[in-house]
Steps between C-alpha positions, in 0.01 A plus 500: 500500500523123464521328835794281581411134523626528859250769592244274664664159524862416552434184304404685184851559371738289300787688347473546125169317463224676310140414580349700217206317350520214749168347599498465876244322714476378854365146517362227718525188284394156622689204364275243333755230423320450171625499141427839347751538220485360148869411502492304822409506867553864590401496863598566858406284796136530601405740776367285785122484500340604828819649646479788749752738655573408860749604767783249537620495858810320374615827344533386135258596226421657165479845663703656781414806710764682704270699731740779594815670381656814644780741419400744774727622777812324375324173414592286203290205384667197346276268301546166328281305258572128468391253233489157661395342170817331377354418159324814376597861483245767600389828342421708807337840556652697789312808616568739790193686626486803727381466859261790449244375247669209321621716210758333274841658567731247331447187289687275259509150351739243647607175337603234750680190378441165678622513860582871464503770770469873421598759761489878536551776754247782542635814665444875512671720244674774696457762230130456419354328806348235272539128547745346256576146392846349476571153365806329362312177434568315175140390437344645185256790530304742284644756503857377541654502847700816428174688437335363816753673723317829544252693711137404542247684282239752619284549189208315657514699827311826568641815343712726719297781656527725802320235704682203344868585489778342299640357825167333577482366148847348535406348836215313331765299311684413822238263643279244337468138398606273212300276263679209329299307237605203286359602160612184318734204518798476263562128432824370347307363199206643308175339608377450145779302338771444758761712322750721684354811663696812400356703788606236752850500353514880524410514869667179620817558701813349351749290693667830589170628646431761230211479249531653154184712544486514122341840427351382170317217673387706798375780274231258380336543840424864422241429232160343480438150632183413314410149608614159619682429176693826525591421862644164397696658216656742749602210722240546773285253686219540755641607839570249774592556861853526641563863602577627846604846617704619796592844630646674799543859609841607623589832659868588496457877513330541839445182697716220353204263515319264264150356475380219275168534319262205470390461138173348379465240223191451283473179302266380227362174632253230409411369843836469671693440178694783331341590168584669172373854461439727202777676306473865604806653335469860388754704301723702734429827319306819557290452188128546555335176603273355235196278543247512783696625800212422739540130413864508614496704822266594783704813574215756489716778356618286208179305445285815497738694274586759767869417456632407157592132509839417352657166426727507804188511722440129433481251649394594852356295785152520348590392144311170446756232574319169539253274319400515135193716562460763226607848602219727618465850640269383779390178664679166463835529323530873569787680674262616774403138572868403531574806717213413733609139539862600564389770743284244679796266540696783667213646703515471880271605784778594743876555521704420811868543582753574774653838577791617711562861605713444806692807612772282653609368160373785284273266305246626247241319289320577172218299345463496120166438328520434126187450286639397160158432345334826609593669171267264313202618703574867566742763370557876504455714191759780515379651171207678667500763773435412770626144460222244471453140605426256218362151559469169318148361524512183713413171336380332820663629819582858597834586657560867414213737420393857577364365829835409656749726318580870505764738371757670719675739265634276224476180703219247483412390853312188608311466827568173687128442550459570872543825691732369774704267281818493712542312826842515661599235754795480734664172601275453806145502363446874536366674192390835365242512223488824306476628148710806583811553291727788419542596136559876472231665295321171435207312652483441876430127464686221328486492122719318252607799292709403201539157344781432748410651834751508786391508863765608750450380857532734800695757303533851643171678426695806385743311280466567126448224248820313426602440861379143525710188452467509121508878457166484317350829379250419222215360709589480868296517822578439866315302765550510876445185707595637847738203536862456399465153351240241422277432201241686298177383341366706208155414367469518119147387403468776242156472343459158660718301262832593660789703356785354287786579738861379480776622728727461799615658824848654468686555828836654582697508824816683602762345723815640656806482272723200565868553428407798287260297285130579470262258668186618326242236415201468270237231455184442299186303581242428231146602600277235651148521359149359529272438203 
């Protein structure tokens, strides 16, 4: 039976469009700025020589990472993506990944006009238990907005078995993180000859705030983009900075609380100056990826052919994004080299944050630990029994290998690097140093199991997963400090190079009702780290 174009990627469908015979290819094209066409100067602006991907503490960049979303236990996550570039539109890849092992559970292409903001709500579908997306935003997307409003997709998750139930499978869509990548700029005029850009006109909001989203024009993004000349003809230019992302979790079903989530921005830079990257647009289809996949991703399942790569898989955080270095499968210019550098920029030796578990105010605290680059070093192959770890060979530095990872059921776990990684302090210099945690049926010492691991603080040892602040169930453990409030230091040296950890402490407190109105409170503190 022929698969629906929606079977593996929500972004693969456009009503009425046939892709038969279309040549599809993921790309990473540097702009040269040179004349390369007989009829004129068919070019895009040059990719900045010597540029590198760096964290931008200012929060604006070419790439945004929302480190945690949740639809567990009555949570909804509201996200926004903002284009601060008031001249150029942006062709953006948006991908939701599961908290378990970074599997793609929902992705699509978003077209932001200059100064545009796109918003969506992620919640739990009552009938299926899956996360679902809801947006009424006017910004253009592939597929169209009406087709985005649906449940997340489980094709990339383990098959349902006696040990891995349908409920567990659905829960893997209810926690995770989000990647947002600017694949290309959309200028108002074509770079080659200064004529009007039809793509820009299709995605630009009118005075009434509604773009045409011309389906004929947008359909051109579902076929091969061969080279720099083709990119210019489609109205694209090399990507510049300007994106930022925001999100917050709100619980109206159980606690009537809300917590903001601190996003991370990655920017292509030459020194301290924002740079132009490479065009990395890929057709939003489930056609088989053509070309050398290992030159476009460090994901070990895709690069090693253990999972069939499809066009919607690109770009990812490892797709070569900077400099004009020729693409390679190893060494300089390779996805593994980019993944290592990005991982190094995120890697920390310790994580510290406050906690509150005061009985008097009913406060509870959860720590989240997201490792959004782990997938480009280590993954889990569900196609073999038992499941197997698969690794990308390091270019220079090792972050995730067989020496510091293990499998716990379907979850890939990472050891922090020291046996007694957790030290809990109270507010008066007292401390308890211990590696002991409670995670029913799991290891007796702290591990970061899952790509997004949640650590509940001083939770009841007999409480099941899902009873922490965030209601996490995918990869949750508990630590006892012996104190009701204070701060915690968690060492994360890994193999000596640190671990690429993002996250925050989420705390809730319950007050007495005032005039019949809830006085519940929630707050979030971003982790403090050492390099």
